[in-house]
C-alpha beads as a LAMMPS data file, in Angstrom:
LAMMPS data file: protein, C-alpha beads

83 atoms
82 bonds

1 atom types
1 bond types

-500.0 500.0 xlo xhi
-500.0 500.0 ylo yhi
-500.0 500.0 zlo zhi

Masses

1 110.0

Atoms # bond

1 1 1 -3.100 161.754 -193.171
2 1 1 -2.147 163.685 -196.280
3 1 1 -4.373 163.799 -199.310
4 1 1 -2.847 162.650 -202.595
5 1 1 -2.586 165.092 -205.478
6 1 1 -4.986 163.127 -207.681
7 1 1 -7.822 160.737 -206.938
8 1 1 -7.979 157.154 -208.264
9 1 1 -9.821 157.998 -211.499
10 1 1 -7.376 160.738 -212.470
11 1 1 -4.421 158.475 -211.665
12 1 1 -5.921 155.880 -214.008
13 1 1 -6.145 158.506 -216.768
14 1 1 -2.505 159.403 -216.116
15 1 1 -1.497 155.741 -216.362
16 1 1 -3.101 155.507 -219.798
17 1 1 -0.887 158.349 -221.012
18 1 1 2.174 156.771 -219.426
19 1 1 2.156 153.985 -222.039
20 1 1 2.936 156.264 -225.035
21 1 1 5.554 158.049 -222.915
22 1 1 7.206 154.709 -222.122
23 1 1 7.197 153.801 -225.828
24 1 1 8.857 157.119 -226.697
25 1 1 11.501 156.572 -224.006
26 1 1 12.105 153.068 -225.327
27 1 1 12.784 154.383 -228.827
28 1 1 15.085 157.124 -227.536
29 1 1 17.128 154.505 -225.686
30 1 1 17.039 152.130 -228.668
31 1 1 18.242 154.740 -231.146
32 1 1 20.875 155.985 -228.689
33 1 1 22.280 152.467 -228.326
34 1 1 21.831 151.312 -231.921
35 1 1 21.324 153.762 -234.752
36 1 1 20.690 151.846 -238.000
37 1 1 21.457 154.863 -240.202
38 1 1 24.808 155.699 -238.636
39 1 1 25.636 158.792 -236.654
40 1 1 25.210 162.090 -238.435
41 1 1 25.081 165.050 -236.069
42 1 1 22.260 166.839 -237.887
43 1 1 20.150 163.757 -238.580
44 1 1 20.628 162.214 -235.139
45 1 1 20.119 165.527 -233.353
46 1 1 16.907 166.181 -235.268
47 1 1 15.700 162.647 -234.607
48 1 1 16.266 162.918 -230.858
49 1 1 14.858 166.446 -230.730
50 1 1 11.587 165.369 -232.341
51 1 1 11.111 162.426 -229.974
52 1 1 12.153 164.320 -226.835
53 1 1 9.956 167.329 -227.649
54 1 1 7.020 164.999 -228.332
55 1 1 7.548 163.179 -225.014
56 1 1 7.877 166.466 -223.124
57 1 1 4.702 167.875 -224.645
58 1 1 2.852 164.643 -223.881
59 1 1 3.831 164.843 -220.225
60 1 1 2.994 168.558 -219.997
61 1 1 -0.427 168.161 -221.616
62 1 1 -1.160 165.131 -219.430
63 1 1 -0.263 167.028 -216.253
64 1 1 -2.271 170.123 -217.195
65 1 1 -5.254 167.982 -218.162
66 1 1 -5.108 166.036 -214.915
67 1 1 -4.945 169.255 -212.891
68 1 1 -7.964 170.615 -214.783
69 1 1 -9.957 167.430 -214.210
70 1 1 -9.042 167.328 -210.522
71 1 1 -9.908 171.013 -210.079
72 1 1 -13.248 170.511 -211.780
73 1 1 -14.027 167.491 -209.609
74 1 1 -13.172 169.404 -206.427
75 1 1 -15.319 172.346 -207.485
76 1 1 -18.319 170.055 -208.064
77 1 1 -18.071 168.497 -204.579
78 1 1 -20.716 169.859 -202.225
79 1 1 -19.351 171.967 -199.420
80 1 1 -19.991 170.645 -195.945
81 1 1 -20.810 172.932 -193.078
82 1 1 -19.200 171.682 -189.855
83 1 1 -20.983 174.122 -187.553

Bonds

1 1 1 2
2 1 2 3
3 1 3 4
4 1 4 5
5 1 5 6
6 1 6 7
7 1 7 8
8 1 8 9
9 1 9 10
10 1 10 11
11 1 11 12
12 1 12 13
13 1 13 14
14 1 14 15
15 1 15 16
16 1 16 17
17 1 17 18
18 1 18 19
19 1 19 20
20 1 20 21
21 1 21 22
22 1 22 23
23 1 23 24
24 1 24 25
25 1 25 26
26 1 26 27
27 1 27 28
28 1 28 29
29 1 29 30
30 1 30 31
31 1 31 32
32 1 32 33
33 1 33 34
34 1 34 35
35 1 35 36
36 1 36 37
37 1 37 38
38 1 38 39
39 1 39 40
40 1 40 41
41 1 41 42
42 1 42 43
43 1 43 44
44 1 44 45
45 1 45 46
46 1 46 47
47 1 47 48
48 1 48 49
49 1 49 50
50 1 50 51
51 1 51 52
52 1 52 53
53 1 53 54
54 1 54 55
55 1 55 56
56 1 56 57
57 1 57 58
58 1 58 59
59 1 59 60
60 1 60 61
61 1 61 62
62 1 62 63
63 1 63 64
64 1 64 65
65 1 65 66
66 1 66 67
67 1 67 68
68 1 68 69
69 1 69 70
70 1 70 71
71 1 71 72
72 1 72 73
73 1 73 74
74 1 74 75
75 1 75 76
76 1 76 77
77 1 77 78
78 1 78 79
79 1 79 80
80 1 80 81
81 1 81 82
82 1 82 83
């Protein structure tokens, strides 16, 4: 049986950060389908760049934080001696 990458508590922390990511993705899709200010290459490109960079940084920080929490939890587990 393979061990999952994160335990249940860390997965719950990741799920909490998924909500803002989903909201950002929703707005990217909304503004791609319907842009109330019209399409201007500079304005639309800047708008999408800000949202996409924010979503990417959110996912990166979430992943790094989860890895740090999981590594800290594994380090605090007592070692068992099977001899």
